[in-house]
C-alpha positions in Angstrom: -159.1 51.3 165.0 -156.8 50.7 168.0 -158.5 53.5 169.9 -161.9 52.2 169.1 -161.0 48.7 170.4 -159.7 50.3 173.6 -163.0 52.1 174.1 -165.0 48.9 173.6 -162.7 47.0 176.0 -163.1 49.8 178.6 -166.9 49.7 178.3 -167.0 45.9 178.6 -164.7 45.9 181.6 -167.1 48.3 183.4 -169.9 45.9 182.8 -168.1 43.2 184.9 -169.2 45.2 188.0 -172.8 44.2 187.3 -174.3 41.4 189.4 -174.0 37.8 188.3 -177.8 37.7 188.0 -177.8 40.6 185.5 -175.4 38.7 183.3 -177.9 35.8 183.0 -175.4 33.1 183.3 -172.7 34.3 180.8 -169.9 34.0 183.3 -167.0 36.5 183.6 -167.0 39.1 180.8 -164.0 38.6 178.5 -161.9 41.6 177.5 -161.9 40.6 173.8 -165.6 40.8 173.0 -167.0 41.1 169.5 -169.6 43.2 167.7 -172.2 42.3 165.1 -175.2 43.7 163.4 -178.7 42.5 164.1 -180.8 42.3 161.0 -184.5 41.2 160.8 -186.9 41.4 157.9 -189.5 43.0 160.2 -187.1 45.6 161.4 -188.3 45.1 164.9 -185.3 43.3 166.2 -184.7 39.9 167.7 -186.0 38.3 170.9 -183.5 38.2 173.8 -183.9 35.0 175.8 -182.7 33.8 179.2 -181.0 30.8 177.6 -179.7 29.4 174.4 -182.9 27.8 173.1 -186.3 29.0 172.0 -187.8 27.3 175.0 -186.3 29.9 177.3 -188.4 32.9 178.2 -188.1 36.3 176.5 -186.3 39.0 178.5 -186.5 41.8 176.0 -185.8 42.7 172.3 -182.5 43.6 170.7 -183.2 46.2 168.0 -181.7 46.1 164.6 -178.3 47.6 164.4 -174.9 47.2 166.1 -174.7 44.9 169.1 -171.9 43.9 171.5 -171.3 40.2 172.1 -169.3 39.2 175.1 -169.4 35.4 174.5 -171.1 32.8 172.4 -172.4 29.3 173.0 -173.9 26.5 171.0 -177.6 25.8 171.5 -180.8 25.0 169.7 -180.4 25.5 165.9 -182.4 28.5 164.5 -183.0 29.5 160.9 -183.0 33.3 160.5 -181.9 36.1 158.3 -178.4 34.6 157.8 -179.4 31.0 157.5 -179.4 28.1 160.0 -177.1 28.4 163.0 -176.5 26.6 166.3 -174.6 29.6 167.7 -176.2 31.9 170.3 -174.7 35.3 171.2 -174.7 36.6 174.7 -175.5 40.3 175.0 -173.8 41.7 178.1 -176.3 42.5 180.9 -179.3 41.2 178.8 -179.3 37.6 177.6 -179.0 35.4 174.5 -180.0 36.0 170.9 -179.7 33.6 167.9 -176.6 34.2 165.8 -178.8 33.5 162.8 -180.0 37.1 163.0 -176.6 38.6 163.6 -174.1 39.5 160.9 -170.7 39.0 162.6 -168.8 38.4 159.3 -168.4 34.7 160.2 -170.5 31.6 160.4 -168.4 30.4 163.3 -167.5 31.8 166.7 -166.1 35.3 166.9 -166.1 35.6 170.7 -165.0 33.3 173.6 -167.2 30.4 174.5 -169.6 31.3 177.3 -168.6 29.8 180.7 -172.2 28.7 181.3 -174.6 26.8 179.0 -178.2 27.0 180.3 -179.6 24.5 177.7 -176.9 21.9 178.6 -177.7 22.3 182.3 -181.3 21.4 181.6 -180.2 18.3 179.6 -177.9 17.1 182.3 -180.6 17.7 184.9 -182.9 15.5 182.8 -180.5 12.6 183.1 -179.8 13.2 186.8 -183.5 13.1 187.5 -183.7 9.7 185.9 -180.6 8.2 187.4 -181.0 4.4 187.7 -184.0 4.2 185.3 -184.1 1.4 182.8 -187.0 3.0 180.8 -184.6 4.0 177.9 -182.6 0.8 177.6 -182.1 0.3 173.8 -183.1 3.9 173.1 -180.0 5.9 173.9 -180.6 8.4 171.0 -184.2 9.0 172.2 -182.9 9.7 175.7 -180.3 12.2 174.4 -182.9 14.0 172.3 -185.5 14.0 175.1 -182.9 15.5 177.4 -182.9 18.5 175.0 -186.6 18.6 174.7 -186.6 16.9 171.2 -187.6 13.6 169.8 -187.6 11.6 166.5 -184.6 13.5 165.0 -182.3 10.7 164.2 -183.1 7.0 163.9 -180.0 6.0 165.8 -176.9 7.3 167.6 -174.7 6.3 164.6 -176.9 8.3 162.3 -176.5 11.3 164.6 -172.7 10.9 164.6 -172.6 10.4 160.8 -174.4 13.8 160.5 -171.7 15.5 162.6 -169.0 13.8 160.5 -170.7 14.9 157.2 -170.9 18.5 158.5 -167.3 18.5 159.5 -168.0 19.2 163.2 -167.2 15.8 164.7 -164.3 15.9 167.3 -162.9 12.4 166.7 -161.4 10.7 169.7 -161.4 13.8 171.9 -161.9 12.8 175.5 -162.5 16.3 176.7 -165.9 17.2 175.5 -167.5 20.5 176.8 -170.6 20.4 178.9 -173.6 19.5 176.9 -171.8 17.9 174.0 -173.0 14.6 172.7 -170.5 11.8 173.1 -170.6 8.8 170.8 -169.4 5.1 170.6 -169.4 2.6 167.8 -171.4 -0.1 169.7 -174.4 -2.3 169.1 -173.8 -2.2 165.3 -175.3 -0.6 163.3 -177.0 1.6 166.0 -174.1 3.1 168.0 -174.4 4.7 171.4 -174.7 8.2 172.6 -174.7 10.2 175.9 -174.3 13.8 177.1 -171.1 15.1 178.5 -171.0 16.8 181.9 -167.9 18.9 181.0 -165.6 17.4 183.6 -164.6 14.1 182.0 -167.9 12.4 183.0 -171.0 11.7 180.9 -174.6 10.7 181.4 -176.1 7.9 179.2 -178.2 4.8 179.2 -176.7 1.3 179.5 -174.3 2.4 182.3 -174.5 -0.8 184.3 -177.8 -1.5 182.5 -179.5 1.8 183.4 -179.2 5.5 183.1 -176.1 6.5 184.9 -173.0 8.7 185.2 -169.6 7.4 184.2 -166.1 8.6 183.3 -165.0 8.7 179.7 -164.5 6.6 177.7 -166.1 3.8 179.8 -167.4 1.9 176.8 -165.1 0.5 174.0 -164.9 2.0 170.5 -165.3 5.6 171.6 -165.8 7.8 168.5 -165.7 11.4 169.9 -168.1 14.3 170.4 -170.2 16.9 168.7 -172.7 19.6 169.6 -176.3 18.4 169.3 -177.8 19.4 165.9 -181.3 19.6 167.3 
């Protein structure tokens, strides 16, 4: 087993010599990668995408069988062979596949968190492009969902937060949310408030000075915490 792990580590270390573009945004390849087994009913494998959502283009197909995973990231939930999962696996030198088609022996992370998050980058860019807009005043949950290309998922930010609490994935009171995480406040009862973390202590949201804006956490009172978007 020790010899096998050393061989895997050596292969992965060699891959770090590939160009940054070839890694498709995965960041530096960690030495402690994981393996899984791709399983699809069709037997034809799973689509590899350039990002951690179905909206990202296909860059190939990962066939059924053993696959190396250098890092993982949360992204659009997908229901596959192993149920519903928000986790996406990065295949070194290729791209991302949904963990819902990969048997890793766990429903959680088995590899380091990827340094880049393409889906989160798009959500943050959505807010930045609307900086100063008042079009979403009173509709913070809609803004958060729209930034991720979704709409009509939750009736309010508080309902979104309650879902995270019920699933046991809410990070209560944590002021260091990763890039792309949703950040929540218990404001405007019973609706709450939500924004999207930039990953550096700042967040984008509506109602920052009466408009969409960037602010440093916690900014508003009654900060609840953060959770990855379940949409």
